[in-house]
FIKOLZA-1660 file (N, C-alpha, C; in steps of 0.1 Angstrom, whole numbers, plus 5000, padded with zeros to 4 digits):
% residues 166
   i   px   py   pz ch aa at
   1 4927 4842 4866  A  M  N
   1 4928 4850 4879  A  M CA
   1 4941 4848 4885  A  M  C
   2 4947 4836 4884  A  K  N
   2 4960 4833 4890  A  K CA
   2 4971 4841 4883  A  K  C
   3 4970 4842 4870  A  E  N
   3 4980 4849 4862  A  E CA
   3 4979 4864 4865  A  E  C
   4 4967 4869 4866  A  T  N
   4 4965 4884 4869  A  T CA
   4 4971 4887 4883  A  T  C
   5 4968 4878 4892  A  R  N
   5 4974 4880 4906  A  R CA
   5 4989 4880 4906  A  R  C
   6 4995 4871 4898  A  R  N
   6 5009 4870 4897  A  R CA
   6 5015 4882 4891  A  R  C
   7 5009 4887 4880  A  V  N
   7 5014 4899 4873  A  V CA
   7 5013 4911 4882  A  V  C
   8 5001 4912 4889  A  F  N
   8 4999 4923 4898  A  F CA
   8 5009 4923 4909  A  F  C
   9 5012 4911 4915  A  R  N
   9 5022 4910 4925  A  R CA
   9 5036 4914 4920  A  R  C
  10 5040 4910 4908  A  K  N
  10 5053 4913 4903  A  K CA
  10 5054 4928 4901  A  K  C
  11 5044 4935 4896  A  V  N
  11 5044 4949 4894  A  V CA
  11 5045 4956 4907  A  V  C
  12 5037 4952 4917  A  L  N
  12 5038 4958 4931  A  L CA
  12 5052 4956 4937  A  L  C
  13 5057 4944 4935  A  E  N
  13 5071 4941 4941  A  E CA
  13 5081 4951 4934  A  E  C
  14 5080 4953 4921  A  A  N
  14 5090 4961 4914  A  A CA
  14 5088 4976 4919  A  A  C
  15 5076 4980 4921  A  V  N
  15 5074 4994 4926  A  V CA
  15 5079 4995 4940  A  V  C
  16 5077 4986 4949  A  V  N
  16 5081 4986 4963  A  V CA
  16 5097 4986 4963  A  V  C
  17 5103 4978 4955  A  I  N
  17 5117 4977 4955  A  I CA
  17 5123 4990 4950  A  I  C
  18 5117 4996 4940  A  A  N
  18 5122 5009 4935  A  A CA
  18 5120 5020 4945  A  A  C
  19 5110 5020 4953  A  L  N
  19 5108 5030 4963  A  L CA
  19 5118 5028 4975  A  L  C
  20 5121 5015 4978  A  V  N
  20 5130 5013 4989  A  V CA
  20 5144 5018 4984  A  V  C
  21 5148 5015 4972  A  V  N
  21 5161 5019 4967  A  V CA
  21 5161 5035 4966  A  V  C
  22 5151 5041 4961  A  A  N
  22 5150 5056 4961  A  A CA
  22 5151 5062 4975  A  A  C
  23 5143 5056 4984  A  L  N
  23 5144 5062 4998  A  L CA
  23 5157 5060 5004  A  L  C
  24 5164 5049 5002  A  A  N
  24 5177 5046 5007  A  A CA
  24 5187 5056 5001  A  A  C
  25 5186 5058 4988  A  A  N
  25 5195 5068 4981  A  A CA
  25 5193 5082 4986  A  A  C
  26 5180 5086 4988  A  V  N
  26 5178 5100 4993  A  V CA
  26 5183 5101 5007  A  V  C
  27 5181 5091 5016  A  V  N
  27 5186 5092 5030  A  V CA
  27 5201 5093 5030  A  V  C
  28 5208 5084 5023  A  V  N
  28 5222 5084 5023  A  V CA
  28 5227 5097 5017  A  V  C
  29 5221 5102 5007  A  L  N
  29 5225 5115 5001  A  L CA
  29 5223 5126 5011  A  L  C
  30 5211 5126 5017  A  G  N
  30 5208 5137 5027  A  G CA
  30 5217 5137 5039  A  G  C
  31 5221 5125 5044  A  V  N
  31 5230 5124 5055  A  V CA
  31 5244 5129 5051  A  V  C
  32 5248 5124 5039  A  G  N
  32 5261 5128 5035  A  G CA
  32 5263 5143 5033  A  G  C
  33 5253 5149 5027  A  F  N
  33 5253 5164 5025  A  F CA
  33 5252 5171 5039  A  F  C
  34 5244 5166 5048  A  R  N
  34 5243 5173 5061  A  R CA
  34 5256 5171 5068  A  R  C
  35 5262 5160 5068  A  K  N
  35 5275 5158 5074  A  K CA
  35 5286 5167 5069  A  K  C
  36 5285 5170 5056  A  A  N
  36 5294 5179 5049  A  A CA
  36 5291 5194 5052  A  A  C
  37 5280 5196 5059  A  G  N
  37 5277 5210 5062  A  G CA
  37 5269 5217 5052  A  G  C
  38 5263 5210 5042  A  A  N
  38 5255 5216 5031  A  A CA
  38 5242 5208 5030  A  A  C
  39 5233 5209 5040  A  A  N
  39 5221 5202 5040  A  A CA
  39 5213 5205 5027  A  A  C
  40 5206 5195 5022  A  L  N
  40 5198 5196 5011  A  L CA
  40 5184 5202 5015  A  L  C
  41 5179 5212 5008  A  V  N
  41 5167 5218 5012  A  V CA
  41 5155 5209 5010  A  V  C
  42 5155 5200 5000  A  W  N
  42 5144 5192 4997  A  W CA
  42 5144 5178 5003  A  W  C
  43 5155 5175 5011  A  Y  N
  43 5156 5162 5016  A  Y CA
  43 5145 5157 5025  A  Y  C
  44 5141 5165 5035  A  D  N
  44 5130 5161 5044  A  D CA
  44 5117 5158 5037  A  D  C
  45 5113 5167 5028  A  E  N
  45 5101 5165 5021  A  E CA
  45 5101 5153 5012  A  E  C
  46 5112 5151 5005  A  A  N
  46 5113 5140 4996  A  A CA
  46 5113 5127 5003  A  A  C
  47 5120 5126 5014  A  A  N
  47 5121 5114 5022  A  A CA
  47 5107 5111 5028  A  A  C
  48 5100 5121 5033  A  S  N
  48 5087 5118 5038  A  S CA
  48 5077 5113 5028  A  S  C
  49 5077 5119 5016  A  I  N
  49 5069 5115 5005  A  I CA
  49 5072 5100 5001  A  I  C
  50 5085 5097 4999  A  L  N
  50 5089 5084 4996  A  L CA
  50 5084 5074 5006  A  L  C
  51 5086 5077 5019  A  L  N
  51 5081 5068 5029  A  L CA
  51 5066 5066 5029  A  L  C
  52 5059 5076 5026  A  A  N
  52 5044 5075 5025  A  A CA
  52 5041 5066 5013  A  A  C
  53 5047 5068 5002  A  W  N
  53 5045 5060 4990  A  W CA
  53 5048 5045 4993  A  W  C
  54 5060 5043 5000  A  L  N
  54 5064 5029 5003  A  L CA
  54 5053 5023 5012  A  L  C
  55 5048 5030 5021  A  T  N
  55 5038 5025 5031  A  T CA
  55 5025 5020 5023  A  T  C
  56 5020 5029 5015  A  Y  N
  56 5008 5026 5007  A  Y CA
  56 5010 5014 4998  A  Y  C
  57 5020 5015 4989  A  Y  N
  57 5022 5004 4980  A  Y CA
  57 5026 4991 4986  A  Y  C
  58 5034 4992 4997  A  G  N
  58 5038 4980 5005  A  G CA
  58 5025 4974 5011  A  G  C
  59 5016 4982 5016  A  A  N
  59 5004 4977 5022  A  A CA
  59 4996 4969 5011  A  A  C
  60 4995 4974 4999  A  A  N
  60 4988 4967 4988  A  A CA
  60 4994 4954 4985  A  A  C
  61 5008 4954 4986  A  L  N
  61 5015 4941 4983  A  L CA
  61 5012 4931 4994  A  L  C
  62 5012 4935 5007  A  V  N
  62 5009 4927 5018  A  V CA
  62 4994 4922 5017  A  V  C
  63 4985 4931 5013  A  A  N
  63 4971 4927 5012  A  A CA
  63 4969 4915 5002  A  A  C
  64 4977 4916 4991  A  L  N
  64 4977 4905 4981  A  L CA
  64 4980 4892 4987  A  L  C
  65 4989 4891 4997  A  T  N
  65 4993 4879 5003  A  T CA
  65 4985 4876 5016  A  T  C
  66 4976 4885 5019  A  R  N
  66 4967 4884 5031  A  R CA
  66 4976 4884 5044  A  R  C
  67 4986 4892 5044  A  G  N
  67 4995 4893 5055  A  G CA
  67 4993 4904 5064  A  G  C
  68 4982 4912 5062  A  H  N
  68 4979 4923 5070  A  H CA
  68 4972 4919 5083  A  H  C
  69 4971 4929 5092  A  I  N
  69 4965 4926 5105  A  I CA
  69 4951 4922 5104  A  I  C
  70 4947 4912 5111  A  G  N
  70 4933 4907 5110  A  G CA
  70 4931 4897 5122  A  G  C
  71 4920 4890 5121  A  V  N
  71 4917 4879 5131  A  V CA
  71 4917 4866 5124  A  V  C
  72 4928 4861 5118  A  P  N
  72 4928 4849 5111  A  P CA
  72 4925 4837 5119  A  P  C
  73 4928 4837 5132  A  V  N
  73 4926 4825 5140  A  V CA
  73 4911 4823 5141  A  V  C
  74 4903 4834 5143  A  L  N
  74 4888 4833 5144  A  L CA
  74 4883 4827 5131  A  L  C
  75 4887 4832 5119  A  V  N
  75 4882 4828 5106  A  V CA
  75 4886 4813 5104  A  V  C
  76 4898 4810 5107  A  E  N
  76 4903 4796 5105  A  E CA
  76 4896 4786 5113  A  E  C
  77 4891 4790 5125  A  R  N
  77 4884 4780 5133  A  R CA
  77 4869 4778 5129  A  R  C
  78 4864 4787 5122  A  L  N
  78 4850 4786 5117  A  L CA
  78 4850 4777 5105  A  L  C
  79 4838 4771 5103  A  R  N
  79 4836 4762 5091  A  R CA
  79 4823 4766 5084  A  R  C
  80 4822 4762 5072  A  G  N
  80 4810 4763 5064  A  G CA
  80 4805 4778 5062  A  G  C
  81 4792 4779 5064  A  R  N
  81 4786 4792 5061  A  R CA
  81 4791 4803 5071  A  R  C
  82 4793 4799 5083  A  A  N
  82 4798 4809 5093  A  A CA
  82 4811 4815 5089  A  A  C
  83 4820 4806 5085  A  R  N
  83 4833 4811 5080  A  R CA
  83 4832 4821 5068  A  R  C
  84 4824 4816 5058  A  T  N
  84 4822 4825 5047  A  T CA
  84 4816 4838 5050  A  T  C
  85 4806 4838 5059  A  C  N
  85 4799 4850 5063  A  C CA
  85 4809 4860 5070  A  C  C
  86 4816 4855 5080  A  V  N
  86 4826 4863 5087  A  V CA
  86 4836 4868 5078  A  V  C
  87 4841 4860 5069  A  L  N
  87 4851 4864 5059  A  L CA
  87 4846 4875 5050  A  L  C
  88 4833 4874 5045  A  L  N
  88 4827 4884 5036  A  L CA
  88 4824 4897 5043  A  L  C
  89 4820 4896 5056  A  V  N
  89 4817 4908 5063  A  V CA
  89 4830 4916 5065  A  V  C
  90 4841 4908 5069  A  G  N
  90 4854 4915 5071  A  G CA
  90 4859 4921 5058  A  G  C
  91 4857 4914 5047  A  E  N
  91 4862 4919 5033  A  E CA
  91 4854 4932 5030  A  E  C
  92 4841 4931 5032  A  T  N
  92 4832 4943 5029  A  T CA
  92 4837 4955 5037  A  T  C
  93 4840 4953 5050  A  A  N
  93 4844 4964 5059  A  A CA
  93 4858 4970 5054  A  A  C
  94 4867 4961 5050  A  V  N
  94 4880 4965 5046  A  V CA
  94 4879 4973 5032  A  V  C
  95 4872 4966 5023  A  I  N
  95 4871 4972 5010  A  I CA
  95 4863 4985 5011  A  I  C
  96 4853 4986 5019  A  G  N
  96 4845 4998 5021  A  G CA
  96 4854 5009 5026  A  G  C
  97 4862 5006 5036  A  F  N
  97 4871 5016 5042  A  F CA
  97 4880 5022 5031  A  F  C
  98 4886 5013 5023  A  F  N
  98 4896 5018 5013  A  F CA
  98 4889 5025 5001  A  F  C
  99 4877 5022 4999  A  L  N
  99 4869 5029 4989  A  L CA
  99 4866 5044 4994  A  L  C
 100 4863 5045 5006  A  V  N
 100 4861 5058 5013  A  V CA
 100 4874 5065 5013  A  V  C
 101 4885 5059 5016  A  L  N
 101 4898 5065 5016  A  L CA
 101 4902 5070 5002  A  L  C
 102 4899 5062 4991  A  A  N
 102 4902 5066 4978  A  A CA
 102 4893 5078 4974  A  A  C
 103 4881 5079 4978  A  W  N
 103 4872 5090 4976  A  W CA
 103 4878 5103 4983  A  W  C
 104 4882 5101 4995  A  A  N
 104 4888 5112 5003  A  A CA
 104 4901 5117 4996  A  A  C
 105 4909 5107 4991  A  G  N
 105 4921 5111 4985  A  G CA
 105 4919 5119 4972  A  G  C
 106 4908 5115 4965  A  L  N
 106 4905 5123 4953  A  L CA
 106 4900 5137 4957  A  L  C
 107 4894 5139 4968  A  R  N
 107 4890 5152 4973  A  R CA
 107 4902 5160 4976  A  R  C
 108 4912 5154 4983  A  V  N
 108 4925 5160 4986  A  V CA
 108 4931 5165 4973  A  V  C
 109 4931 5156 4963  A  Q  N
 109 4937 5159 4950  A  Q CA
 109 4931 5172 4944  A  Q  C
 110 4918 5173 4945  A  A  N
 110 4911 5185 4940  A  A CA
 110 4914 5197 4948  A  A  C
 111 4916 5196 4961  A  A  N
 111 4919 5207 4969  A  A CA
 111 4933 5212 4967  A  A  C
 112 4942 5203 4963  A  L  N
 112 4956 5207 4961  A  L CA
 112 4959 5212 4947  A  L  C
 113 4949 5212 4938  A  A  N
 113 4951 5216 4924  A  A CA
 113 4958 5229 4924  A  A  C
 114 4969 5230 4916  A  G  N
 114 4976 5243 4914  A  G CA
 114 4986 5246 4925  A  G  C
 115 4988 5238 4935  A  T  N
 115 4998 5240 4945  A  T CA
 115 5010 5231 4943  A  T  C
 116 5021 5235 4948  A  T  N
 116 5034 5227 4946  A  T CA
 116 5040 5224 4960  A  T  C
 117 5050 5216 4960  A  L  N
 117 5057 5213 4972  A  L CA
 117 5065 5225 4977  A  L  C
 118 5067 5226 4990  A  V  N
 118 5074 5238 4995  A  V CA
 118 5088 5238 4991  A  V  C
 119 5095 5227 4992  A  S  N
 119 5110 5227 4990  A  S CA
 119 5113 5223 4975  A  S  C
 120 5103 5219 4968  A  M  N
 120 5105 5215 4954  A  M CA
 120 5093 5221 4946  A  M  C
 121 5094 5234 4943  A  P  N
 121 5082 5240 4936  A  P CA
 121 5079 5235 4922  A  P  C
 122 5088 5228 4916  A  A  N
 122 5085 5222 4903  A  A CA
 122 5076 5209 4904  A  A  C
 123 5074 5204 4916  A  V  N
 123 5066 5192 4918  A  V CA
 123 5052 5196 4924  A  V  C
 124 5042 5192 4916  A  P  N
 124 5028 5195 4921  A  P CA
 124 5025 5187 4934  A  P  C
 125 5019 5194 4943  A  A  N
 125 5015 5187 4956  A  A CA
 125 5005 5176 4954  A  A  C
 126 4997 5177 4943  A  A  N
 126 4988 5166 4940  A  A CA
 126 4995 5154 4936  A  A  C
 127 5006 5155 4930  A  L  N
 127 5014 5143 4926  A  L CA
 127 5019 5136 4939  A  L  C
 128 5024 5143 4948  A  A  N
 128 5029 5137 4961  A  A CA
 128 5018 5130 4968  A  A  C
 129 5006 5136 4968  A  Q  N
 129 4994 5131 4975  A  Q CA
 129 4986 5121 4967  A  Q  C
 130 4990 5118 4955  A  S  N
 130 4983 5109 4946  A  S CA
 130 4984 5095 4952  A  S  C
 131 4993 5092 4961  A  V  N
 131 4994 5079 4967  A  V CA
 131 4982 5075 4975  A  V  C
 132 4974 5085 4980  A  I  N
 132 4962 5081 4988  A  I CA
 132 4952 5074 4979  A  I  C
 133 4947 5081 4969  A  P  N
 133 4937 5073 4961  A  P CA
 133 4942 5061 4953  A  P  C
 134 4954 5063 4948  A  V  N
 134 4960 5052 4940  A  V CA
 134 4963 5040 4949  A  V  C
 135 4969 5042 4961  A  G  N
 135 4972 5032 4970  A  G CA
 135 4960 5025 4975  A  G  C
 136 4949 5033 4978  A  A  N
 136 4937 5027 4983  A  A CA
 136 4930 5018 4972  A  A  C
 137 4931 5022 4960  A  V  N
 137 4925 5014 4949  A  V CA
 137 4933 5001 4947  A  V  C
 138 4947 5002 4948  A  L  N
 138 4955 4991 4947  A  L CA
 138 4953 4981 4958  A  L  C
 139 4950 4986 4970  A  F  N
 139 4947 4977 4981  A  F CA
 139 4934 4970 4979  A  F  C
 140 4924 4977 4973  A  V  N
 140 4911 4970 4970  A  V CA
 140 4913 4959 4960  A  V  C
 141 4920 4963 4949  A  V  N
 141 4923 4953 4939  A  V CA
 141 4930 4940 4945  A  V  C
 142 4940 4943 4954  A  A  N
 142 4947 4932 4960  A  A CA
 142 4938 4923 4968  A  A  C
 143 4929 4930 4976  A  Q  N
 143 4919 4922 4984  A  Q CA
 143 4910 4913 4975  A  Q  C
 144 4905 4919 4964  A  L  N
 144 4897 4912 4955  A  L CA
 144 4904 4900 4948  A  L  C
 145 4916 4903 4944  A  L  N
 145 4924 4892 4938  A  L CA
 145 4927 4881 4947  A  L  C
 146 4928 4884 4960  A  S  N
 146 4932 4873 4970  A  S CA
 146 4919 4867 4976  A  S  C
 147 4908 4873 4974  A  L  N
 147 4895 4868 4980  A  L CA
 147 4892 4853 4976  A  L  C
 148 4892 4850 4963  A  P  N
 148 4889 4836 4960  A  P CA
 148 4897 4825 4967  A  P  C
 149 4909 4828 4969  A  R  N
 149 4918 4818 4976  A  R CA
 149 4914 4818 4991  A  R  C
 150 4911 4830 4996  A  A  N
 150 4907 4830 5010  A  A CA
 150 4894 4823 5013  A  A  C
 151 4885 4824 5003  A  L  N
 151 4872 4817 5004  A  L CA
 151 4874 4802 5004  A  L  C
 152 4884 4797 4996  A  R  N
 152 4888 4783 4996  A  R CA
 152 4895 4778 5008  A  R  C
 153 4899 4787 5016  A  G  N
 153 4906 4783 5028  A  G CA
 153 4921 4786 5029  A  G  C
 154 4927 4792 5018  A  G  N
 154 4941 4795 5017  A  G CA
 154 4943 4810 5022  A  G  C
 155 4954 4813 5027  A  S  N
 155 4957 4826 5032  A  S CA
 155 4966 4834 5023  A  S  C
 156 4975 4828 5017  A  G  N
 156 4985 4835 5008  A  G CA
 156 4988 4826 4996  A  G  C
 157 4997 4830 4988  A  E  N
 157 5002 4822 4977  A  E CA
 157 5013 4814 4981  A  E  C
 158 5016 4803 4974  A  A  N
 158 5027 4794 4978  A  A CA
 158 5040 4802 4978  A  A  C
 159 5047 4800 4989  A  G  N
 159 5060 4807 4991  A  G CA
 159 5058 4821 4996  A  G  C
 160 5046 4825 5000  A  E  N
 160 5044 4839 5005  A  E CA
 160 5039 4838 5019  A  E  C
 161 5039 4849 5026  A  G  N
 161 5034 4850 5039  A  G CA
 161 5019 4847 5039  A  G  C
 162 5015 4841 5050  A  G  N
 162 5000 4839 5051  A  G CA
 162 4994 4850 5059  A  G  C
 163 4982 4848 5063  A  G  N
 163 4974 4858 5070  A  G CA
 163 4977 4858 5085  A  G  C
 164 4986 4850 5090  A  V  N
 164 4988 4850 5104  A  V CA
 164 5001 4857 5108  A  V  C
 165 5000 4867 5116  A  L  N
 165 5012 4875 5120  A  L CA
 165 5017 4869 5133  A  L  C
 166 5030 4869 5135  A  P  N
 166 5035 4864 5148  A  P CA
 166 5031 4873 5160  A  P  C
% end
């Protein structure tokens, strides 16, 4: 399980880094062309999509380290069965939400079948919106991979952010 979590983390980190680099390149390119008086038609749509992808994949990465918003102080103060119960109820709610989100994302995919992006007609709209079900499933996987450690009382992996936000 530890090795699976490590590989999953490395893959998510690589995807997030690639998205950050791509978004930065698109923004710099868009600003440069706009400054030169020749705005790129596809810039706004591409930047918006990259930002959405970065948000979803980044959220999955944060979920893996249990760094998302929650009530860690409450869970940390509880002991025994009460702690386990509260943790499992919270996990069930979060995972349930993301499974519903994945289902809704698949419905969006079906509704967008055959359509393309406005400024980039060669790109299917379903591809741009695929981040909804894919990101939701990745979030669920991240939650499940980090659950055993959370049940043992840990919040994140060594050298990573914990579940407590400042």
